[in-house]
N, CA, C and O of each residue as an XYZ file, in Angstrom:
760
protein
N       6.802     65.389     14.856
C       6.016     64.788     15.920
C       5.724     63.368     15.514
O       5.279     63.181     14.382
N       5.939     62.300     16.359
C       5.707     60.942     15.978
C       4.221     60.497     16.696
O       3.687     60.836     17.752
N       3.837     59.608     15.644
C       2.339     59.189     16.071
C       2.601     57.819     16.779
O       3.314     56.974     16.237
N       2.056     57.624     17.915
C       2.203     56.243     18.654
C       0.878     55.584     18.482
O      -0.180     56.146     18.763
N       0.973     54.325     17.992
C       0.014     53.552     17.818
C       0.048     52.308     18.774
O       0.995     51.522     18.816
N      -1.155     52.209     19.580
C      -1.116     50.992     20.546
C      -1.926     49.896     19.973
O      -3.147     50.016     19.874
N      -1.340     48.900     19.615
C      -2.149     47.665     19.205
C      -2.805     46.981     20.261
O      -2.167     46.570     21.231
N      -4.144     46.813     20.139
C      -4.872     45.922     21.080
C      -5.606     44.764     20.354
O      -6.073     44.853     19.219
N      -5.651     43.581     21.211
C      -6.269     42.383     20.722
C      -5.142     41.362     20.500
O      -3.987     41.541     20.886
N      -5.608     40.207     19.803
C      -4.847     39.091     19.569
C      -4.322     39.039     18.220
O      -5.036     39.526     17.344
N      -3.210     38.542     17.892
C      -2.959     38.249     16.628
C      -3.403     36.903     16.089
O      -3.595     35.994     16.897
N      -3.564     36.721     14.935
C      -4.205     35.402     14.341
C      -3.578     34.059     15.032
O      -4.248     33.095     15.402
N      -2.243     34.180     15.125
C      -1.574     33.048     15.742
C      -1.747     32.892     17.092
O      -1.635     31.759     17.561
N      -2.021     33.902     17.862
C      -2.328     33.874     19.349
C      -3.724     33.177     19.476
O      -3.965     32.234     20.230
N      -4.565     33.755     18.664
C      -5.992     33.317     18.627
C      -6.280     31.734     18.365
O      -7.029     31.043     19.055
N      -5.489     31.268     17.159
C      -5.483     29.939     16.830
C      -4.822     28.985     17.766
O      -5.183     27.808     17.796
N      -3.923     29.414     18.488
C      -3.167     28.736     19.673
C      -4.071     28.423     20.831
O      -4.190     27.319     21.363
N      -4.705     29.555     21.160
C      -5.653     29.662     22.323
C      -6.998     28.769     21.962
O      -7.593     28.133     22.831
N      -7.329     28.793     20.830
C      -8.433     27.965     20.588
C      -8.295     26.437     20.473
O      -9.199     25.629     20.684
N      -6.860     26.122     20.059
C      -6.576     24.781     20.072
C      -6.370     24.245     21.279
O      -6.624     23.055     21.469
N      -5.850     25.095     22.326
C      -5.592     24.592     23.733
C      -7.003     24.525     24.213
O      -7.235     23.441     24.750
N      -7.982     25.313     24.190
C      -9.226     25.227     24.652
C     -10.010     23.776     24.230
O     -10.708     23.021     24.907
N      -9.619     23.732     22.937
C     -10.399     22.329     22.283
C      -9.757     21.201     22.995
O     -10.475     20.265     23.347
N      -8.409     21.179     23.264
C      -7.866     19.981     23.794
C      -8.338     19.823     25.311
O      -8.719     18.729     25.727
N      -8.302     20.864     26.051
C      -8.936     20.931     27.423
C     -10.299     20.420     27.467
O     -10.624     19.537     28.261
N     -11.202     21.012     26.535
C     -12.390     20.606     26.705
C     -12.571     19.056     26.393
O     -13.434     18.480     27.056
N     -11.878     18.343     25.491
C     -11.832     16.986     25.095
C     -11.387     16.214     26.390
O     -11.886     15.116     26.637
N     -10.511     16.747     27.162
C      -9.927     15.977     28.220
C     -10.970     16.060     29.356
O     -11.183     15.057     30.037
N     -11.586     17.141     29.573
C     -12.683     17.355     30.610
C     -13.880     16.507     30.126
O     -14.448     15.763     30.925
N     -14.209     16.583     29.062
C     -15.362     15.670     28.556
C     -15.311     14.181     28.748
O     -16.254     13.519     29.180
N     -14.071     13.676     28.374
C     -13.801     12.310     28.786
C     -13.850     12.071     30.264
O     -14.570     11.167     30.688
N     -13.127     12.824     31.100
C     -13.043     12.782     32.518
C     -14.495     12.770     33.096
O     -14.831     11.915     33.916
N     -15.311     13.698     32.667
C     -16.712     13.805     33.082
C     -17.427     12.463     32.849
O     -17.941     11.800     33.750
N     -17.409     12.161     31.657
C     -18.151     10.796     31.312
C     -17.725      9.741     32.158
O     -18.579      9.032     32.691
N     -16.533      9.547     32.348
C     -15.944      8.409     33.148
C     -16.522      8.584     34.654
O     -16.976      7.642     35.304
N     -16.446      9.840     35.086
C     -16.852     10.154     36.555
C     -18.381      9.861     36.660
O     -18.775      9.228     37.639
N     -19.175     10.240     35.811
C     -20.511      9.965     35.779
C     -20.830      8.347     35.862
O     -21.512      7.806     36.732
N     -20.274      7.801     34.919
C     -20.223      6.226     34.843
C     -19.723      5.575     36.315
O     -20.460      4.732     36.827
N     -18.800      5.859     36.821
C     -18.231      5.573     38.052
C     -19.284      5.792     39.142
O     -19.601      4.890     39.918
N     -19.857      7.120     39.179
C     -20.868      7.379     40.242
C     -22.104      6.545     40.011
O     -22.662      6.041     40.985
N     -22.509      6.387     38.957
C     -23.875      5.518     38.737
C     -23.587      4.024     39.257
O     -24.395      3.406     39.950
N     -22.282      3.487     38.823
C     -21.988      2.183     39.332
C     -21.977      1.969     40.812
O     -22.430      0.988     41.401
N     -21.385      3.047     41.348
C     -21.200      3.176     42.904
C     -22.672      3.208     43.477
O     -22.969      2.523     44.455
N     -23.606      4.045     42.823
C     -24.988      4.126     43.366
C     -25.604      2.702     43.323
O     -26.210      2.293     44.313
N     -25.486      2.017     42.337
C     -26.018      0.739     42.131
C     -25.561     -0.301     43.279
O     -26.315     -1.146     43.763
N     -24.325     -0.125     43.611
C     -23.761     -0.915     44.806
C     -24.378     -0.528     46.097
O     -24.897     -1.337     46.866
N     -24.291      0.829     46.309
C     -24.760      1.398     47.539
C     -26.215      1.183     47.763
O     -26.638      0.923     48.890
N     -27.032      1.287     46.677
C     -28.580      0.978     46.718
C     -28.754     -0.548     46.997
O     -29.730     -0.929     47.642
N     -27.854     -1.401     46.537
C     -28.090     -2.913     46.583
C     -27.608     -3.299     48.153
O     -28.092     -4.278     48.720
N     -26.608     -2.431     48.795
C     -26.357     -2.700     50.182
C     -27.494     -2.183     50.992
O     -27.905     -2.865     51.930
N     -28.060     -0.984     50.696
C     -29.157     -0.433     51.414
C     -30.407     -1.413     51.345
O     -31.190     -1.610     52.273
N     -30.449     -1.904     50.273
C     -31.674     -2.904     50.228
C     -31.711     -4.257     50.949
O     -32.688     -4.838     51.420
N     -30.378     -4.639     50.925
C     -30.146     -5.913     51.923
C     -30.185     -5.571     53.437
O     -30.613     -6.374     54.266
N     -29.700     -4.292     53.766
C     -29.642     -3.954     55.209
C     -31.039     -3.662     55.582
O     -31.368     -3.964     56.729
N     -31.924     -3.119     54.798
C     -33.512     -2.895     55.175
C     -34.029     -4.183     55.339
O     -34.728     -4.464     56.312
N     -33.690     -5.137     54.306
C     -34.404     -6.420     54.430
C     -34.099     -7.199     55.734
O     -34.948     -7.855     56.337
N     -32.867     -7.071     56.091
C     -32.367     -7.716     57.361
C     -32.901     -7.050     58.609
O     -33.067     -7.683     59.652
N     -33.172     -5.736     58.480
C     -33.597     -5.028     59.691
C     -35.152     -5.428     59.723
O     -35.632     -5.618     60.840
N     -35.957     -5.571     58.638
C     -37.114     -6.086     58.765
C     -37.302     -7.421     59.328
O     -38.133     -7.689     60.196
N     -36.502     -8.230     58.798
C     -36.459     -9.563     59.259
C     -36.415     -9.602     60.691
O     -37.338    -10.119     61.321
N     -35.389     -9.083     61.272
C     -35.040     -9.022     62.659
C     -36.035     -8.500     63.491
O     -36.517     -9.125     64.435
N     -36.432     -7.082     63.078
C     -37.444     -6.495     64.080
C     -38.906     -7.085     63.946
O     -39.687     -7.026     64.895
N     -39.216     -7.604     62.847
C     -40.533     -8.071     62.654
C     -40.581     -9.568     62.856
O     -41.623    -10.207     62.713
N     -39.341    -10.148     63.216
C     -39.336    -11.527     63.411
C     -40.072    -12.388     62.387
O     -40.845    -13.299     62.683
N     -39.762    -12.017     61.196
C     -40.306    -12.847     60.106
C     -39.368    -13.161     59.004
O     -38.350    -12.491     58.829
N     -39.678    -14.126     58.291
C     -38.798    -14.551     57.003
C     -39.093    -13.229     56.098
O     -40.174    -12.645     56.034
N     -37.945    -12.902     55.443
C     -38.159    -11.682     54.428
C     -37.402    -12.005     53.174
O     -36.230    -12.378     53.118
N     -38.305    -11.794     52.083
C     -37.708    -12.396     50.689
C     -37.393    -10.975     50.067
O     -38.003     -9.937     50.323
N     -36.382    -11.116     49.248
C     -35.947     -9.955     48.224
C     -35.779    -10.617     46.914
O     -35.038    -11.578     46.710
N     -36.550    -10.009     46.014
C     -36.647    -10.471     44.647
C     -37.459     -9.531     43.738
O     -38.325     -8.781     44.189
N     -37.156     -9.602     42.517
C     -37.926     -8.833     41.546
C     -39.240     -9.460     41.226
O     -39.178    -10.593     40.748
N     -40.316     -8.977     41.386
C     -41.733     -9.414     41.231
C     -42.334     -9.273     39.821
O     -42.205     -8.284     39.100
N     -43.023    -10.420     39.521
C     -43.732    -10.338     38.204
C     -45.231     -9.676     38.466
O     -45.630     -9.460     39.610
N     -45.961     -9.400     37.371
C     -47.393     -8.693     37.654
C     -48.135     -9.795     38.583
O     -49.009     -9.360     39.332
N     -47.891    -11.042     38.596
C     -48.688    -11.981     39.388
C     -48.095    -12.201     40.914
O     -48.438    -13.107     41.672
N     -47.139    -11.177     41.188
C     -46.459    -11.050     42.477
C     -45.734    -12.320     42.802
O     -45.764    -12.799     43.936
N     -45.130    -12.822     41.877
C     -44.190    -14.029     41.931
C     -42.769    -13.690     41.618
O     -42.495    -12.875     40.737
N     -41.906    -14.275     42.295
C     -40.393    -13.946     42.121
C     -39.979    -14.329     40.720
O     -40.366    -15.370     40.191
N     -39.163    -13.435     40.122
C     -38.680    -13.586     38.774
C     -37.229    -13.486     39.026
O     -36.803    -13.107     40.117
N     -36.344    -13.868     37.896
C     -34.913    -13.586     37.918
C     -34.223    -12.443     37.222
O     -33.032    -12.337     36.929
N     -35.230    -11.602     37.016
C     -34.676    -10.178     36.223
C     -34.298     -9.182     37.181
O     -35.206     -8.510     37.671
N     -33.247     -8.994     37.492
C     -32.718     -8.130     38.474
C     -32.649     -6.711     37.875
O     -32.203     -5.801     38.575
N     -33.037     -6.493     36.707
C     -32.857     -5.222     36.133
C     -34.505     -4.429     36.061
O     -34.784     -3.409     35.432
N     -35.366     -5.211     36.859
C     -36.691     -4.778     37.112
C     -36.809     -4.298     38.474
O     -35.909     -4.610     39.253
N     -37.758     -3.601     38.879
C     -37.747     -3.108     40.480
C     -37.729     -4.287     41.372
O     -38.489     -5.233     41.163
N     -36.815     -4.269     42.448
C     -36.734     -5.440     43.266
C     -37.477     -5.025     44.376
O     -37.435     -3.851     44.742
N     -38.232     -5.967     45.018
C     -39.072     -5.977     46.340
C     -38.451     -6.531     47.370
O     -37.568     -7.376     47.219
N     -38.915     -6.046     48.684
C     -38.478     -6.553     49.966
C     -39.920     -6.687     50.478
O     -40.717     -5.750     50.510
N     -40.205     -8.079     50.916
C     -41.492     -8.295     51.517
C     -41.467     -9.440     52.436
O     -40.635    -10.336     52.291
N     -42.508     -9.453     53.555
C     -42.526    -10.643     54.464
C     -43.084    -11.776     53.630
O     -43.860    -11.666     52.680
N     -42.531    -12.957     54.171
C     -42.914    -14.171     53.473
C     -42.993    -15.293     54.488
O     -42.246    -16.272     54.476
N     -43.871    -15.093     55.289
C     -44.075    -16.185     56.454
C     -44.172    -17.579     56.090
O     -43.556    -18.470     56.675
N     -45.042    -17.776     55.003
C     -45.513    -19.051     54.537
C     -44.423    -19.580     53.497
O     -44.541    -20.680     52.958
N     -43.428    -18.778     53.271
C     -42.121    -19.064     52.432
C     -42.621    -19.554     50.812
O     -42.017    -20.412     50.168
N     -43.597    -18.967     50.422
C     -44.066    -19.330     49.008
C     -43.524    -18.110     47.859
O     -43.906    -18.034     46.691
N     -42.593    -17.250     48.502
C     -42.000    -16.366     47.629
C     -43.129    -15.243     46.962
O     -43.056    -14.764     45.830
N     -43.914    -15.036     47.720
C     -44.943    -14.146     47.418
C     -45.157    -13.142     48.541
O     -44.993    -13.586     49.678
N     -45.486    -11.899     48.417
C     -45.616    -11.084     49.500
C     -46.912    -11.471     50.332
O     -47.957    -11.702     49.725
N     -46.855    -11.543     51.695
C     -47.966    -11.887     52.652
C     -48.980    -10.806     52.321
O     -48.600     -9.635     52.294
N     -50.245    -11.118     52.068
C     -51.244    -10.195     51.872
C     -51.093     -9.195     50.932
O     -51.799     -8.187     50.966
N     -50.153     -9.395     50.009
C     -49.766     -8.475     49.025
C     -48.815     -7.228     49.618
O     -48.554     -6.239     48.933
N     -48.388     -7.396     50.837
C     -47.596     -6.347     51.473
C     -46.170     -6.370     50.962
O     -45.517     -7.413     50.939
N     -45.713     -5.240     50.567
C     -44.302     -4.958     50.206
C     -43.839     -3.979     51.196
O     -44.468     -2.953     51.453
N     -42.702     -4.320     51.762
C     -42.009     -3.336     52.524
C     -41.470     -2.054     51.651
O     -41.782     -0.890     51.905
N     -40.680     -2.428     50.667
C     -40.085     -1.440     49.941
C     -39.740     -1.991     48.588
O     -39.452     -3.182     48.471
N     -39.758     -1.106     47.479
C     -39.291     -1.493     46.054
C     -38.204     -0.633     45.748
O     -38.267      0.579     45.958
N     -37.168     -1.220     45.242
C     -35.745     -0.602     44.789
C     -35.598     -0.750     43.320
O     -35.610     -1.857     42.782
N     -35.462      0.351     42.680
C     -35.015      0.442     41.245
C     -33.455      0.408     41.288
O     -32.875      1.490     41.379
N     -32.779     -0.664     41.234
C     -31.388     -0.755     41.263
C     -30.659     -0.409     39.918
O     -29.626      0.259     39.873
N     -31.270     -0.904     38.887
C     -30.645     -0.814     37.662
C     -30.761      0.426     37.031
O     -31.865      0.952     36.888
N     -29.594      1.007     36.588
C     -29.608      2.454     35.967
C     -29.426      2.194     34.600
O     -29.171      1.069     34.170
N     -29.574      3.414     33.753
C     -29.586      3.262     32.387
C     -28.174      2.561     31.790
O     -28.226      1.866     30.776
N     -27.000      2.783     32.451
C     -25.896      2.154     31.992
C     -25.433      0.864     32.793
O     -24.397      0.284     32.469
N     -26.283      0.398     33.923
C     -26.019     -0.503     34.637
C     -26.950     -1.697     34.576
O     -28.166     -1.626     34.398
N     -26.204     -2.863     34.752
C     -27.198     -4.101     34.770
C     -26.807     -4.937     35.920
O     -25.642     -4.972     36.318
N     -27.817     -5.648     36.488
C     -27.690     -6.501     37.670
C     -28.078     -7.998     37.186
O     -29.115     -8.283     36.586
N     -27.156     -8.811     37.522
C     -27.437    -10.294     37.238
C     -27.335    -11.093     38.532
O     -26.477    -10.847     39.379
N     -28.231    -12.045     38.649
C     -28.188    -12.941     39.905
C     -27.483    -14.054     39.601
O     -27.445    -14.487     38.449
N     -26.777    -14.693     40.734
C     -26.195    -15.908     40.740
C     -26.786    -16.842     41.841
O     -26.171    -17.056     42.886
N     -27.878    -17.334     41.595
C     -28.774    -17.808     42.685
C     -29.168    -19.321     42.276
O     -30.024    -19.972     42.876
N     -28.493    -19.748     41.272
C     -28.802    -20.965     40.832
C     -30.173    -21.184     40.310
O     -30.789    -22.243     40.427
N     -30.652    -20.006     39.671
C     -31.876    -20.165     38.955
C     -32.970    -19.586     39.854
O     -34.004    -19.174     39.328
N     -32.792    -19.530     41.251
C     -34.063    -19.250     41.995
C     -34.521    -17.869     41.967
O     -35.695    -17.598     42.220
N     -33.470    -16.787     41.608
C     -33.823    -15.620     41.517
C     -34.411    -14.693     42.716
O     -35.053    -13.660     42.525
N     -34.097    -15.210     43.919
C     -34.406    -14.582     45.131
C     -33.472    -14.820     46.325
O     -32.736    -15.806     46.348
N     -33.499    -14.012     47.211
C     -32.708    -14.043     48.435
C     -33.718    -14.043     49.694
O     -34.776    -13.416     49.630
N     -33.375    -14.716     50.754
C     -34.141    -14.624     51.850
C     -33.319    -14.536     53.136
O     -32.210    -15.051     53.278
N     -33.994    -13.813     54.079
C     -33.289    -13.656     55.434
C     -34.329    -14.110     56.406
O     -35.533    -13.861     56.345
N     -33.689    -14.820     57.322
C     -34.547    -15.415     58.463
C     -34.674    -14.413     59.466
O     -33.901    -13.458     59.541
N     -35.647    -14.608     60.252
C     -35.951    -13.836     61.565
C     -34.851    -13.584     62.397
O     -35.027    -12.678     63.211
N     -33.577    -14.243     62.410
C     -32.555    -13.850     63.241
C     -31.594    -13.013     62.360
O     -30.508    -12.673     62.829
N     -31.956    -12.665     61.092
C     -31.105    -11.937     60.279
C     -30.103    -12.685     59.470
O     -29.434    -12.094     58.622
N     -29.991    -13.760     59.659
C     -29.207    -14.791     58.991
C     -29.700    -15.056     57.544
O     -30.902    -14.981     57.288
N     -28.708    -15.391     56.521
C     -29.256    -15.742     55.275
C     -29.942    -17.262     55.409
O     -29.444    -18.246     55.957
N     -31.051    -17.168     54.835
C     -31.910    -18.631     54.689
C     -31.859    -19.307     53.493
O     -32.110    -18.790     52.405
N     -31.496    -20.604     53.693
C     -31.312    -21.424     52.519
C     -30.055    -21.231     52.044
O     -29.193    -20.922     52.866
N     -29.711    -21.361     50.723
C     -28.408    -21.403     50.105
C     -28.193    -19.899     49.753
O     -29.085    -19.142     49.370
N     -26.910    -19.580     49.933
C     -26.578    -18.189     49.514
C     -26.590    -17.887     48.111
O     -26.910    -18.778     47.325
N     -26.282    -16.738     47.696
C     -26.206    -16.459     46.315
C     -25.456    -15.111     46.078
O     -24.875    -14.582     47.026
N     -25.454    -14.588     44.938
C     -24.735    -13.362     44.738
C     -25.308    -12.615     43.633
O     -26.167    -13.103     42.899
N     -24.828    -11.393     43.498
C     -25.266    -10.654     42.419
C     -24.120     -9.946     41.761
O     -23.219     -9.571     42.512
N     -24.006     -9.695     40.445
C     -23.096     -9.136     39.580
C     -23.633     -7.952     39.061
O     -24.680     -7.979     38.414
N     -22.965     -6.822     39.301
C     -23.418     -5.411     38.736
C     -22.279     -5.127     37.652
O     -21.066     -5.116     37.858
N     -22.909     -4.912     36.524
C     -21.841     -4.379     35.348
C     -22.474     -3.064     34.774
O     -23.657     -2.927     34.465
N     -21.492     -2.126     34.685
C     -21.828     -0.852     34.334
C     -20.887     -0.414     32.983
O     -19.664     -0.543     33.038
N     -21.491      0.061     31.890
C     -20.685      0.630     30.788
C     -19.852      1.684     31.313
O     -20.387      2.393     32.165
N     -18.669      1.943     30.994
C     -17.900      3.040     31.339
C     -17.342      3.780     30.143
O     -16.242      4.331     30.174
N     -18.144      3.774     29.085
C     -17.814      4.460     27.787
C     -16.540      3.893     27.218
O     -16.553      2.718     26.852
N     -15.453      4.601     27.106
C     -14.214      3.963     26.418
C     -13.392      3.381     27.426
O     -12.315      2.872     27.116
N     -13.827      3.410     28.684
C     -12.975      2.750     29.619
C     -13.323      1.394     29.810
O     -12.674      0.957     30.760
N     -14.053      0.557     29.328
C     -14.338     -0.535     29.455
C     -15.636     -0.862     30.314
O     -16.684     -0.247     30.119
N     -15.527     -1.781     31.198
C     -16.819     -2.042     32.030
C     -16.408     -2.022     33.596
O     -15.419     -2.600     34.048
N     -17.239     -1.338     34.269
C     -17.121     -1.308     35.858
C     -17.897     -2.606     36.324
O     -19.082     -2.757     36.027
N     -17.270     -3.431     36.980
C     -17.963     -4.603     37.482
C     -17.742     -4.938     38.977
O     -16.612     -4.872     39.462
N     -18.803     -5.291     39.690
C     -18.773     -5.596     40.990
C     -19.472     -6.991     41.300
O     -20.484     -7.300     40.670
N     -18.927     -7.851     42.285
C     -19.377     -8.985     42.768
C     -19.878     -8.859     44.232
O     -19.114     -8.597     45.161
N     -21.340     -9.082     44.391
C     -21.798     -8.864     45.715
C     -22.337    -10.049     46.110
O     -23.299    -10.526     45.509
N     -21.715    -10.708     47.270
C     -22.253    -12.064     47.630
C     -22.739    -11.768     49.117
O     -22.182    -11.085     49.977
N     -23.925    -12.470     49.172
C     -24.773    -12.589     50.635
C     -24.151    -13.834     51.366
O     -24.192    -14.991     50.948
N     -23.542    -13.374     52.587
C     -23.002    -14.406     53.378
C     -23.819    -14.936     54.335
O     -24.898    -14.375     54.529
N     -23.467    -16.100     55.104
C     -24.337    -16.734     55.829
C     -25.077    -15.680     57.005
O     -26.211    -15.775     57.474
N     -24.233    -14.861     57.241
C     -24.663    -13.914     58.339
C     -25.830    -12.773     57.862
O     -26.353    -11.959     58.623
N     -26.054    -12.892     56.678
C     -27.132    -11.895     56.119
C     -26.436    -10.722     55.566
O     -27.113     -9.736     55.274
N     -25.282    -10.715     55.404
C     -24.619     -9.404     54.835
C     -23.844     -9.561     53.669
O     -23.207    -10.587     53.428
N     -23.888     -8.420     52.832
C     -23.056     -8.516     51.623
C     -21.713     -8.194     51.682
O     -21.298     -7.286     52.403
N     -20.901     -8.967     50.877
C     -19.440     -8.551     50.648
C     -19.257     -8.357     49.265
O     -19.999     -8.864     48.424
N     -18.057     -7.463     48.940
C     -17.992     -7.011     47.622
C     -16.575     -7.386     47.164
O     -15.650     -7.522     47.966
N     -16.458     -7.531     45.955
C     -15.253     -7.643     45.018
C     -15.462     -6.651     43.844
O     -16.540     -6.568     43.256
N     -14.460     -5.961     43.560
C     -14.680     -5.172     42.223
C     -13.468     -5.588     41.315
O     -12.350     -5.934     41.697
N     -13.946     -5.477     40.000
C     -12.994     -5.660     38.891
C     -11.944     -4.353     38.819
O     -12.289     -3.248     38.398
N     -10.754     -4.642     39.249
C      -9.800     -3.496     39.345
C      -9.338     -3.115     37.901
O      -9.007     -1.957     37.649
N      -9.322     -4.066     36.992
C      -8.776     -3.628     35.633
C      -9.668     -3.332     34.538
O      -9.171     -2.984     33.467
N     -11.088     -3.438     34.679
C     -12.006     -3.102     33.693
C     -12.261     -3.932     32.694
O     -12.888     -3.517     31.719
N     -11.842     -5.179     32.762
C     -11.923     -6.129     31.588
C     -13.417     -6.905     31.807
O     -13.755     -7.719     30.947
N     -14.168     -6.687     32.784
C     -15.414     -7.317     33.003
C     -15.276     -8.840     33.511
O     -16.136     -9.678     33.241
N     -14.166     -9.118     34.241
C     -13.831    -10.440     34.851
C     -13.398    -10.071     36.172
O     -12.761     -9.052     36.442
N     -13.821    -11.057     37.073
C     -13.292    -11.013     38.613
C     -13.047    -12.497     38.933
O     -13.926    -13.351     38.822
N     -11.897    -12.723     39.304
C     -11.444    -14.106     39.790
C     -11.680    -14.119     41.316
O     -11.002    -13.393     42.043
N     -12.654    -14.953     41.819
C     -12.977    -15.230     43.091
C     -11.975    -15.737     43.905
O     -11.114    -16.294     43.223
N     -11.721    -15.766     45.238
C     -10.669    -16.327     45.859
C     -10.529    -17.903     45.754
O      -9.441    -18.463     45.886
N     -11.731    -18.581     45.503
C     -11.647    -19.962     45.429
C     -11.491    -20.594     43.938
O     -11.687    -21.760     43.596
N     -11.075    -19.463     43.137
C     -10.754    -19.915     41.627
C     -11.725    -19.609     40.670
O     -11.352    -19.359     39.524
N     -12.949    -19.589     40.968
C     -13.872    -19.274     39.925
C     -13.851    -17.910     39.169
O     -13.357    -16.945     39.753
N     -14.292    -17.783     38.061
C     -14.132    -16.555     37.252
C     -15.536    -16.181     36.918
O     -16.283    -16.924     36.282
N     -15.857    -15.054     37.350
C     -17.158    -14.331     37.012
C     -16.917    -13.380     35.935
O     -15.877    -12.723     35.883
N     -17.794    -13.293     35.126
C     -17.840    -12.530     33.919
C     -19.291    -11.470     33.899
O     -20.316    -11.863     34.457
N     -19.255    -10.459     33.378
C     -20.308     -9.832     33.051
C     -20.766    -10.456     31.731
O     -20.001    -10.691     30.796
N     -22.169    -10.720     31.738
C     -22.775    -11.361     30.524
C     -22.569    -10.523     29.279
O     -22.863     -9.329     29.331
N     -22.093    -11.047     28.174
C     -21.926    -10.236     26.984
C     -20.381     -9.847     26.770
O     -20.000     -9.353     25.709
N     -19.544    -10.095     27.816
C     -18.270     -9.676     27.485
C     -17.304    -10.830     27.327
O     -16.128    -10.614     27.033
């Protein structure tokens, strides 16, 4: 009579190969996940900036009043630090301060890995006229987000005369955008 032995389980070689394959897949998934999170945060900054300008334009038109968009200091004066909360407020007397301390809405645009910089010739604010058009000189914002090993996600958001934003994105992740008229915009620190 022959004794039949059924072997169950993995050999050491099979176990080592399986673990190596799992480690490789986990590394790829981790890198992809990190990049996806960075891209999503950058997209959120852009979308929230669009929402902020759309809301400000809506207030300007519906309340028929000059509306200012800027980060405010503790003394309720416009500053040029767009990584602080940004306020949308009525500004009938054009003093760059909320009328009677009234603020329509405050936006926290900057995320942990994203930075926002203004290109407003040092003004640090944007204004929309009662007809929804941009008031005074236009300006732009530059959004820069760290993308881990992938470089920098960068977007250029310009306010046009009609009071709407248009966007250009850095397609190659080098932190530089060449504007249609030849000017090159960089993320500060790159």
